C-alpha positions as a LaTeX table, in Angstrom:
\begin{tabular}{lrrr}
\hline
Residue & $x$ (\AA) & $y$ (\AA) & $z$ (\AA) \\
\hline
Met1 & 0.00 & 0.00 & 0.00 \\
Lys2 & 2.85 & 2.38 & 0.81 \\
Phe3 & 4.49 & 1.60 & $-2.55$ \\
Arg4 & 1.32 & 2.53 & $-4.43$ \\
Ala5 & 0.98 & 5.86 & $-2.59$ \\
Asp6 & 4.60 & 6.76 & $-3.45$ \\
Trp7 & 4.03 & 5.78 & $-7.09$ \\
Thr8 & 0.97 & 8.06 & $-7.46$ \\
Phe9 & 2.89 & 10.91 & $-5.81$ \\
Trp10 & 5.66 & 10.68 & $-8.44$ \\
Ile11 & 3.15 & 10.46 & $-11.27$ \\
Lys12 & 1.36 & 13.58 & $-10.05$ \\
Ala13 & 4.71 & 15.38 & $-9.57$ \\
Ala14 & 5.75 & 14.52 & $-13.14$ \\
Gln15 & 2.41 & 15.76 & $-14.45$ \\
Ala16 & 2.84 & 19.04 & $-12.56$ \\
Val17 & 6.36 & 19.52 & $-13.97$ \\
Leu18 & 5.18 & 18.81 & $-17.52$ \\
Leu19 & 2.30 & 21.27 & $-17.08$ \\
Ala20 & 4.71 & 23.94 & $-15.79$ \\
Ile21 & 7.01 & 23.40 & $-18.77$ \\
Ala22 & 4.06 & 23.63 & $-21.20$ \\
Val23 & 2.89 & 26.87 & $-19.56$ \\
Cys24 & 6.38 & 28.37 & $-19.81$ \\
Phe25 & 6.65 & 27.54 & $-23.51$ \\
Thr26 & 3.16 & 28.89 & $-24.15$ \\
Leu27 & 3.89 & 32.18 & $-22.39$ \\
Gly28 & 7.12 & 32.58 & $-24.33$ \\
Ala29 & 5.35 & 31.91 & $-27.63$ \\
Ser30 & 2.70 & 34.56 & $-27.07$ \\
Ser31 & 5.09 & 37.46 & $-26.55$ \\
Gly32 & 6.48 & 39.30 & $-29.53$ \\
Ser33 & 5.30 & 41.06 & $-32.65$ \\
Gly34 & 3.85 & 37.89 & $-34.23$ \\
Ser35 & 1.12 & 37.64 & $-31.63$ \\
Arg36 & 0.63 & 41.40 & $-31.66$ \\
Ile37 & 0.04 & 41.48 & $-35.42$ \\
Tyr38 & $-2.34$ & 38.55 & $-34.98$ \\
Arg39 & $-4.24$ & 40.35 & $-32.23$ \\
Leu40 & $-4.48$ & 43.62 & $-34.16$ \\
Ser41 & $-5.39$ & 41.96 & $-37.44$ \\
His42 & $-8.28$ & 40.23 & $-35.67$ \\
Arg43 & $-9.55$ & 43.52 & $-34.27$ \\
Thr44 & $-9.83$ & 45.07 & $-37.75$ \\
Met45 & $-11.79$ & 44.31 & $-40.90$ \\
Cys46 & $-10.61$ & 44.01 & $-44.48$ \\
Thr47 & $-11.98$ & 46.96 & $-46.45$ \\
Cys48 & $-12.23$ & 45.16 & $-49.80$ \\
Gly49 & $-15.92$ & 44.44 & $-49.15$ \\
Cys50 & $-15.55$ & 40.76 & $-48.23$ \\
Ala51 & $-16.84$ & 41.43 & $-44.67$ \\
Glu52 & $-14.07$ & 39.31 & $-43.18$ \\
Ile53 & $-11.66$ & 39.94 & $-40.35$ \\
Leu54 & $-8.40$ & 41.34 & $-41.74$ \\
Gly55 & $-6.36$ & 38.43 & $-40.42$ \\
Glu56 & $-8.76$ & 35.95 & $-42.06$ \\
Cys57 & $-9.22$ & 37.60 & $-45.48$ \\
Asn58 & $-8.39$ & 34.83 & $-47.93$ \\
His59 & $-8.83$ & 36.54 & $-51.29$ \\
Val60 & $-5.95$ & 35.72 & $-53.59$ \\
Gly61 & $-4.12$ & 38.92 & $-54.37$ \\
Cys62 & $-6.33$ & 41.12 & $-52.18$ \\
Ser63 & $-4.52$ & 44.45 & $-52.32$ \\
Tyr64 & $-6.60$ & 45.87 & $-49.49$ \\
Ser65 & $-5.56$ & 43.25 & $-46.93$ \\
Thr66 & $-1.87$ & 43.40 & $-47.87$ \\
Glu67 & $-1.95$ & 47.20 & $-47.61$ \\
Glu68 & $-3.69$ & 47.12 & $-44.23$ \\
Leu69 & $-1.41$ & 44.40 & $-42.86$ \\
Ala70 & 1.60 & 46.43 & $-44.01$ \\
Met71 & 0.19 & 49.41 & $-42.14$ \\
Leu72 & $-0.14$ & 47.28 & $-39.00$ \\
Arg73 & 3.42 & 45.94 & $-39.37$ \\
Asp74 & 4.81 & 49.46 & $-39.89$ \\
Gly75 & 3.05 & 50.70 & $-36.77$ \\
Ile76 & 4.43 & 47.81 & $-34.73$ \\
Ala77 & 7.92 & 48.32 & $-36.17$ \\
Asn78 & 7.77 & 52.04 & $-35.28$ \\
Gly79 & 6.89 & 51.16 & $-31.68$ \\
Gln80 & 3.38 & 52.62 & $-31.73$ \\
Ser81 & 0.82 & 51.47 & $-29.19$ \\
Asp82 & $-2.14$ & 49.35 & $-30.23$ \\
Lys83 & $-4.46$ & 52.31 & $-29.71$ \\
Ala84 & $-2.30$ & 54.57 & $-31.90$ \\
Ile85 & $-2.19$ & 51.96 & $-34.66$ \\
Leu86 & $-5.96$ & 51.45 & $-34.57$ \\
Asp87 & $-6.55$ & 55.22 & $-34.47$ \\
Ala88 & $-4.38$ & 55.62 & $-37.60$ \\
Met89 & $-6.38$ & 52.88 & $-39.35$ \\
Val90 & $-9.66$ & 54.57 & $-38.36$ \\
Ala91 & $-8.34$ & 57.92 & $-39.60$ \\
Arg92 & $-7.44$ & 56.37 & $-42.96$ \\
Tyr93 & $-10.36$ & 53.95 & $-43.56$ \\
Gly94 & $-13.09$ & 55.13 & $-41.19$ \\
Leu95 & $-14.87$ & 53.28 & $-38.38$ \\
Val96 & $-15.78$ & 50.42 & $-40.74$ \\
Val97 & $-12.24$ & 49.11 & $-40.35$ \\
Leu98 & $-12.91$ & 48.14 & $-36.73$ \\
Ala99 & $-14.29$ & 44.63 & $-36.17$ \\
Ala100 & $-16.29$ & 45.84 & $-33.17$ \\
Pro101 & $-17.66$ & 49.35 & $-32.68$ \\
Pro102 & $-16.07$ & 51.47 & $-29.94$ \\
Lys103 & $-17.81$ & 51.32 & $-26.58$ \\
Gln104 & $-18.46$ & 55.04 & $-26.34$ \\
Gly105 & $-20.85$ & 57.66 & $-27.61$ \\
Phe106 & $-23.56$ & 56.68 & $-30.06$ \\
Asn107 & $-21.71$ & 53.46 & $-30.92$ \\
Leu108 & $-22.60$ & 52.22 & $-27.45$ \\
Val109 & $-26.07$ & 51.58 & $-28.88$ \\
Ala110 & $-24.62$ & 48.73 & $-30.94$ \\
Trp111 & $-23.56$ & 47.04 & $-27.70$ \\
Ile112 & $-26.75$ & 47.73 & $-25.72$ \\
Ala113 & $-29.44$ & 47.26 & $-28.39$ \\
Pro114 & $-29.24$ & 43.45 & $-28.75$ \\
Phe115 & $-29.66$ & 42.95 & $-25.01$ \\
Ala116 & $-32.44$ & 45.53 & $-24.81$ \\
Val117 & $-34.32$ & 43.92 & $-27.70$ \\
Phe118 & $-33.92$ & 40.48 & $-26.11$ \\
Leu119 & $-35.24$ & 41.72 & $-22.76$ \\
Ala120 & $-38.17$ & 43.51 & $-24.42$ \\
Ala121 & $-39.06$ & 40.36 & $-26.39$ \\
Leu122 & $-38.83$ & 38.26 & $-23.23$ \\
Leu123 & $-41.08$ & 40.67 & $-21.33$ \\
Gly124 & $-43.56$ & 40.74 & $-24.21$ \\
Thr125 & $-43.64$ & 36.95 & $-24.34$ \\
Ile126 & $-44.24$ & 36.71 & $-20.60$ \\
Leu127 & $-47.07$ & 39.24 & $-20.78$ \\
Leu128 & $-48.63$ & 37.45 & $-23.79$ \\
Val129 & $-48.54$ & 34.07 & $-22.05$ \\
Arg130 & $-50.10$ & 35.60 & $-18.93$ \\
His131 & $-52.84$ & 37.15 & $-21.05$ \\
Trp132 & $-53.57$ & 33.79 & $-22.70$ \\
Thr133 & $-53.72$ & 31.93 & $-19.38$ \\
Glu134 & $-56.02$ & 34.54 & $-17.84$ \\
Gly135 & $-58.37$ & 34.19 & $-20.81$ \\
Lys136 & $-58.48$ & 30.43 & $-20.33$ \\
Arg137 & $-59.16$ & 30.87 & $-16.61$ \\
Glu138 & $-62.07$ & 33.17 & $-17.41$ \\
Leu139 & $-63.52$ & 30.66 & $-19.90$ \\
Ala140 & $-63.15$ & 27.87 & $-17.37$ \\
Ala141 & $-64.88$ & 29.99 & $-14.73$ \\
Gln142 & $-67.72$ & 30.79 & $-17.14$ \\
Ala143 & $-68.09$ & 27.12 & $-18.06$ \\
Ala144 & $-68.21$ & 26.19 & $-14.39$ \\
Ala145 & $-70.86$ & 28.85 & $-13.76$ \\
Val146 & $-73.24$ & 27.34 & $-16.35$ \\
Pro147 & $-75.73$ & 25.23 & $-14.45$ \\
Asn148 & $-75.84$ & 21.51 & $-15.12$ \\
Thr149 & $-79.54$ & 21.33 & $-15.94$ \\
Pro150 & $-81.31$ & 18.93 & $-18.32$ \\
Glu151 & $-81.80$ & 21.80 & $-20.81$ \\
Met152 & $-78.08$ & 22.64 & $-20.84$ \\
Asn153 & $-77.20$ & 18.95 & $-21.16$ \\
Ala154 & $-79.49$ & 18.71 & $-24.19$ \\
Ile155 & $-77.84$ & 21.77 & $-25.77$ \\
Arg156 & $-74.36$ & 20.32 & $-25.13$ \\
Glu157 & $-75.39$ & 17.00 & $-26.67$ \\
Lys158 & $-76.77$ & 18.79 & $-29.75$ \\
Ile159 & $-73.48$ & 20.71 & $-30.12$ \\
Arg160 & $-71.48$ & 17.48 & $-29.84$ \\
Arg161 & $-73.57$ & 15.80 & $-32.54$ \\
Glu162 & $-73.44$ & 18.76 & $-34.94$ \\
Thr163 & $-69.73$ & 19.51 & $-34.55$ \\
Gly164 & $-68.49$ & 15.97 & $-33.99$ \\
Ser165 & $-66.39$ & 17.00 & $-31.02$ \\
Asp166 & $-66.51$ & 16.49 & $-27.33$ \\
Gly167 & $-66.39$ & 20.24 & $-26.66$ \\
Gly168 & $-63.22$ & 20.00 & $-24.61$ \\
Phe169 & $-65.14$ & 19.93 & $-21.36$ \\
\hline
\end{tabular}
């Protein structure tokens, strides 16, 4: 039993060491201009009209994407910040170059509107379902208020024969 406990300890220790090594290599791989160009090219859109992210534009010979990627690379090579690079792209191509609208001013509507529409639709659905259930409760109350007399039974039987249904009662 002691041997097995020692064995599992060493297995877990080896797993922890391998995980630490993998994390170190992953952290080292994500620093540098390669990841920065990737990050920036996925925050911008290609302006050729393909409606694709700049880093994913796959048109053969697309002059727009090569020009925009060159602009990103030049900004990184000149030591500009991400915000400065994106601001230069917006100044040159307009706000359409951004993959997501800025979270300020009127553009904030683009972030809030989907949630507001969803909440309004949810509230409307809840109110509609409540209205339907109240109507059914009223009908059930009216049906219960109708006396169970021989005349009413005859009328119900005539309705069943003429419509071929049980009336749902």
